[in-house]
TORLOVEX-723257 format. One record per residue (C-alpha): residue in one letter; z, x, y. Coordinates in nm, 4 decimals. Each point is the difference from the previous one (the first is absolute). Layout:
<pts>
   type         up       east      north
      A          Z          X          Y
...
</pts>
This chain:
<pts>
   type         up       east      north
      M    -1.4430    -0.2964     0.0634
      T    -0.3644     0.0410    -0.0859
      G    -0.1494    -0.1238     0.3372
      A    -0.3006    -0.0963    -0.2131
      V    -0.2597    -0.2660     0.0903
      E    -0.0216    -0.2773    -0.2619
      G    -0.2303    -0.3237     0.0216
      G    -0.0819     0.0562     0.3496
      R     0.3654     0.0251     0.1158
      A     0.2199     0.2994     0.0441
      V     0.3027     0.0045    -0.2242
      A     0.3179     0.1863    -0.0253
      G     0.0130    -0.0008    -0.3858
      G     0.3121    -0.0990    -0.1956
      A     0.2496    -0.2729     0.0592
      T     0.0278    -0.2004     0.3330
      P     0.2274     0.2128     0.2138
      L     0.3010    -0.2067     0.1103
      T     0.1837     0.2697     0.1900
      L    -0.1849     0.2355     0.2585
      L     0.2410     0.2443     0.1606
      Y    -0.0951     0.1358     0.3396
      V     0.1090     0.3713     0.0881
      P    -0.0655     0.2114     0.3007
      A    -0.2458     0.2762    -0.0490
      D     0.1962     0.2249     0.2365
      R     0.2813     0.0040    -0.2186
      P    -0.1211     0.1746    -0.3258
      D     0.3407    -0.0388    -0.1661
      R    -0.0239    -0.3656    -0.0086
      V    -0.3562     0.0108    -0.1035
      T     0.1088     0.1823    -0.3034
      K     0.2951    -0.2328    -0.0715
      A    -0.2364    -0.2938     0.0528
      L    -0.2455     0.1396    -0.2369
      A     0.2993     0.0061    -0.2541
      S     0.1191    -0.3459     0.0773
      S    -0.0329    -0.3373    -0.1949
      A    -0.2447    -0.1243     0.2643
      D    -0.3295    -0.1267    -0.1587
      A    -0.1864     0.1697     0.2917
      V     0.0725     0.2496     0.2555
      L    -0.1200    -0.0165     0.3678
      V    -0.0149     0.3106     0.1563
      D     0.0063    -0.0904     0.3926
      L    -0.1997     0.1956     0.2576
      E     0.0301    -0.2817     0.2410
      D     0.2919    -0.1913     0.1457
      A     0.2664     0.1911    -0.1688
      V    -0.1262     0.3510     0.1302
      A     0.0469     0.0823     0.3888
      P    -0.3139     0.1238     0.1866
      S     0.1447     0.3480     0.0133
      R     0.0295     0.0169    -0.3917
      K    -0.3369    -0.1307    -0.0975
      D    -0.1486     0.3192    -0.0867
      E     0.2879     0.1468    -0.1774
      A     0.0118    -0.3563    -0.2097
      R    -0.3537     0.0471    -0.0933
      E     0.0513     0.3456    -0.1152
      N     0.2882    -0.1207    -0.2172
      V    -0.2145    -0.2580    -0.1622
      A    -0.2884     0.2324    -0.0775
      G     0.2501     0.2188    -0.1751
      L     0.2061    -0.2530    -0.1769
      L    -0.2860    -0.2159    -0.1380
      A    -0.2621     0.2754    -0.0731
      A     0.0702    -0.0465    -0.3590
      V     0.1421    -0.3301    -0.0257
      S    -0.0730    -0.1983    -0.3340
      G     0.1354    -0.2684    -0.1976
      R     0.1677    -0.1415     0.2988
      A    -0.1064    -0.3079     0.2155
      V    -0.0175     0.1639     0.3643
      Q    -0.1511    -0.1233     0.3294
      V    -0.0152     0.1956     0.3299
      R     0.0341    -0.2016     0.3072
      I    -0.2421     0.1280     0.2573
      N    -0.0019    -0.0284     0.3650
      H    -0.2406    -0.2585     0.1651
      P    -0.3397     0.1144     0.1336
      G     0.1111    -0.0513     0.3594
      T     0.2437     0.2823    -0.0365
      P    -0.0561     0.3845     0.0263
      W     0.1358     0.0550    -0.3380
      H    -0.2442    -0.2257    -0.2027
      A    -0.2886     0.2363    -0.0713
      D     0.2227     0.2735    -0.1220
      D     0.1974    -0.2545    -0.2130
      V    -0.3285    -0.0995    -0.1649
      A    -0.1308     0.3410    -0.0663
      M     0.3439     0.0888    -0.1576
      V     0.0049    -0.3236    -0.2284
      A    -0.3592     0.0765    -0.0965
      V     0.0935     0.3210    -0.1818
      L     0.3033    -0.1616    -0.1860
      P    -0.0400    -0.1123    -0.3622
      V    -0.2056    -0.3024     0.0070
      G     0.2633    -0.2137    -0.1550
      V     0.2027     0.0311     0.3206
      G    -0.0963    -0.3218     0.1976
      A    -0.0149    -0.0154     0.3948
      R     0.2077    -0.2701     0.1713
      V    -0.1709    -0.1125     0.2976
      P     0.1917    -0.1392     0.2966
      K    -0.1031    -0.2199     0.2849
      V    -0.3475    -0.1148    -0.1655
      E    -0.2063    -0.2480     0.2097
      S    -0.3435     0.0937    -0.0877
      A    -0.2241    -0.0188    -0.2979
      D    -0.1924     0.2962     0.1459
      E     0.2943     0.2117     0.0197
      V     0.0729    -0.0678    -0.3787
      R    -0.3434     0.0841    -0.1113
      S     0.0028     0.3384     0.2176
      L     0.3333     0.0952    -0.1745
      A    -0.1470    -0.0926    -0.3437
      A    -0.2928     0.2478     0.0857
      A     0.2496     0.2700     0.1039
      L     0.2224    -0.0432    -0.3083
      P    -0.2615    -0.0813    -0.2938
      G     0.1454    -0.1348    -0.3116
      R     0.3634    -0.0131     0.1296
      A     0.1821    -0.3523     0.0355
      L     0.0506    -0.1356     0.3528
      H     0.3316    -0.2054     0.0462
      L    -0.0487    -0.1855     0.3197
      L     0.2679    -0.1343     0.2757
      V    -0.0584    -0.2861     0.2298
      E     0.2245     0.0187     0.2834
      S    -0.1630    -0.1971     0.2792
      A    -0.1230    -0.3602     0.0690
      L    -0.3676     0.1260    -0.0161
      G     0.0666     0.1526    -0.3494
      V     0.1590    -0.3023    -0.1232
      E    -0.3001    -0.1990     0.1014
      R    -0.2294     0.2518    -0.1731
      A     0.2076     0.0420    -0.3138
      F    -0.2753    -0.1069    -0.2345
      E    -0.2696     0.1941     0.1573
      L     0.2184     0.3113     0.0032
      A     0.1032    -0.0511    -0.3828
      T    -0.3661    -0.0109    -0.1037
      A    -0.1287     0.2568     0.2227
      S    -0.0303     0.2686    -0.2661
      P     0.0722     0.0054    -0.3790
      Q     0.2485     0.2764     0.0649
      V     0.2332    -0.2234     0.1631
      A     0.2863    -0.0448    -0.2729
      S     0.2293    -0.1911     0.2267
      I     0.0732    -0.1925     0.3292
      G     0.3283    -0.0853     0.1527
      L     0.2041    -0.0446     0.3085
      G     0.1567     0.2315     0.2449
      E     0.2501    -0.2343     0.1285
      A     0.1692     0.1999     0.2575
      D    -0.3233     0.0468     0.2136
      L    -0.1056    -0.3498    -0.0990
      R     0.3379    -0.1770     0.1392
      S    -0.0770     0.1930     0.3320
      D    -0.3463    -0.0956     0.0233
      L     0.0562    -0.3627    -0.0801
      R     0.3165    -0.0013     0.2335
      V     0.2229    -0.1438    -0.2874
      D     0.3450     0.0968    -0.1202
      G     0.1109    -0.2043    -0.3004
      D    -0.1868    -0.0291    -0.3249
      E    -0.1388    -0.3515     0.1016
      G    -0.2417     0.1477     0.2175
      L    -0.1653     0.1918    -0.2857
      T    -0.0311    -0.2480    -0.2586
      W    -0.3480    -0.0888     0.0631
      A    -0.0973     0.3720     0.0201
      R     0.1582     0.0722    -0.3328
      A    -0.1564    -0.3031    -0.1528
      R    -0.3510     0.1132     0.1496
      V     0.0348     0.3521    -0.1535
      V     0.0999    -0.1346    -0.3474
      V    -0.3007    -0.2327    -0.0137
      A    -0.2258     0.2902     0.1314
      A     0.1134     0.2468    -0.2636
      R    -0.0550    -0.2524    -0.2766
      A    -0.3401    -0.1169     0.1335
      A    -0.0912     0.3664     0.0060
      R     0.1007     0.0297    -0.3524
      L     0.2714     0.2365     0.1139
      P     0.3489     0.0314    -0.1446
      P     0.2851    -0.2152     0.1864
      P     0.1191     0.1522     0.3065
      H     0.3193     0.2108     0.0209
      M     0.2469    -0.1427     0.2369
      S     0.0703     0.2381     0.3141
      A     0.3317     0.2117     0.0106
      Y     0.3225    -0.1625     0.0705
      T     0.1678     0.2236     0.2546
      N     0.3688    -0.0849    -0.0405
      V     0.0572     0.2384    -0.3040
      R     0.3659    -0.1317    -0.0555
      D    -0.0833    -0.3591    -0.0110
      L    -0.0951    -0.0433    -0.3709
      D     0.1008    -0.3666    -0.0045
      G    -0.2530    -0.0602     0.3025
      L    -0.2551     0.2271    -0.1779
      A     0.0128    -0.1893    -0.3111
      A    -0.0300    -0.3412     0.1826
      S    -0.2931     0.1413     0.1915
      C    -0.1519     0.1005    -0.3229
      R     0.0236    -0.3454    -0.1518
      A    -0.1603    -0.1718     0.3141
      G    -0.2648     0.2572    -0.0206
      R    -0.0609    -0.0566    -0.3689
      A    -0.0401    -0.3839     0.0751
      L    -0.2663     0.0898     0.2286
      G    -0.1935     0.2027    -0.2453
      F     0.0917     0.3644     0.0687
      C     0.0952     0.2187    -0.3056
      G     0.1867     0.3076     0.0824
      R     0.1539     0.1601     0.3079
      T    -0.0073     0.3170     0.1993
      A     0.3303     0.1685     0.0545
      I     0.1598     0.2504     0.2332
      H     0.2967     0.1011    -0.2058
      P     0.0423     0.0565    -0.3731
      G     0.2980    -0.2319    -0.0207
      Q    -0.2461    -0.2908     0.0868
      L    -0.1970     0.0515    -0.3245
      D     0.2018    -0.1628    -0.2618
      T     0.0440    -0.3057     0.2143
      I    -0.3787    -0.0228     0.0708
      R    -0.0915     0.0535    -0.3590
      T     0.2596    -0.2714    -0.1251
      A    -0.1351    -0.2622     0.2632
      F    -0.3576     0.0379    -0.1244
      L     0.0328     0.0318    -0.3618
      P    -0.0333    -0.3220    -0.1766
      S     0.3472    -0.1386    -0.1182
      S     0.0523    -0.0614    -0.3767
      A    -0.0490    -0.3754     0.0578
      E    -0.3429     0.0618     0.1489
      V    -0.1086     0.2462    -0.2816
      A     0.1190    -0.2612    -0.2729
      A    -0.1969    -0.2899     0.1756
      A    -0.3068     0.2295     0.0277
      R     0.0357     0.0738    -0.3744
      E     0.0253    -0.3756    -0.0805
      V    -0.3300    -0.0759     0.2071
      L    -0.1996     0.2586    -0.1891
      A     0.1514    -0.1173    -0.3325
      R    -0.0903    -0.3485     0.0576
      V    -0.3431     0.0841     0.1064
      G    -0.0342     0.2003    -0.3272
      D     0.1383    -0.2822    -0.2141
      A    -0.2255    -0.2550     0.1711
      A    -0.3200     0.2396    -0.0658
      T     0.1118     0.0202    -0.3666
      E     0.0606    -0.3710    -0.0289
      G    -0.3147    -0.1042     0.2065
      V     0.2155    -0.1793     0.2445
      G    -0.1334    -0.0451     0.3532
      A     0.2990    -0.1180     0.2133
      V     0.3186     0.1914    -0.0323
      A     0.3444    -0.0732     0.1534
      L     0.3107     0.2345     0.0322
      T     0.3483    -0.0836    -0.1191
      D     0.0781    -0.0981     0.3601
      G    -0.2953    -0.2735     0.0008
      T    -0.2471     0.2225     0.2044
      F    -0.3455     0.0031    -0.1043
      L    -0.1855     0.3381    -0.0235
      D    -0.3013     0.0862     0.2035
      V    -0.2039     0.3216     0.0396
      A     0.1855     0.1081     0.3003
      M     0.3192    -0.0006    -0.1929
      V    -0.1326     0.1958    -0.2694
      E    -0.1312     0.2785     0.2537
      R     0.3285    -0.0098     0.1674
      A     0.1974     0.0338    -0.3304
      R    -0.1990     0.3204    -0.0995
      W     0.0735     0.1594     0.3479
      V     0.3669    -0.0583    -0.0505
      L     0.0116     0.1600    -0.3472
      G    -0.2231     0.2795     0.1250
      L     0.2370     0.0788     0.2738
      A     0.3084    -0.0102    -0.2019
      S    -0.1301     0.1891    -0.3092
      A    -0.1176     0.2991     0.2574
      R     0.3627     0.0800     0.0946
</pts>
């Protein structure tokens, strides 16, 4: 992960990550295993996964384990500014290799994003929206700094704030953050973790529903979830074939000087279909 800033937006570099594995920072053995796992990115957690009494120990673990990390997409989820651990978390992340991103929970204010960007210059910021106010300000947050590399939802806290239980109550918020990310020229958001680690069928169904809304990839809390997530978000062989046909037809039309082009199923091509086909093939070829 480079953490570089390109074209006015912070980018992680390499292929779009489909699997992002959370691991508690107070368990160095698990962090080491996560770094060696098949996850596209590792999310070392100083926040919810770590008890208050172990925050300092966890931070020391991160400083040691990630001091020389390279060639691996890694983010550190820090504690919110309203907590007593935030300042020390930021100071620790500031001395890590710049390719290590900061995962920022409970974001509600663009000023907060800009302040963090100033404290962590050149480092990718990955924002988590976890309240109704954050959802309302999604686009403002996504465009608060060129260092913002992604925006997504923290759904456990959001459910509590919205006082909803089922997924139905989150549909609008999910769509809102997908639109905000796209409007801000950020990658599609990743879905929040599916907390039942044994229910792989439910995980797959949930991923398919999220993919239909425009999400791409998902965070995981157990390595056993990674393959299911990756399979759900990778283009199928039929989708890849359809994308190739779209681009082939466009190329043939350009060669022959033809304006209107129809696919074998009778669908007429337009510019949006071409862009989508390139995205599908790019996603498939990077795996």
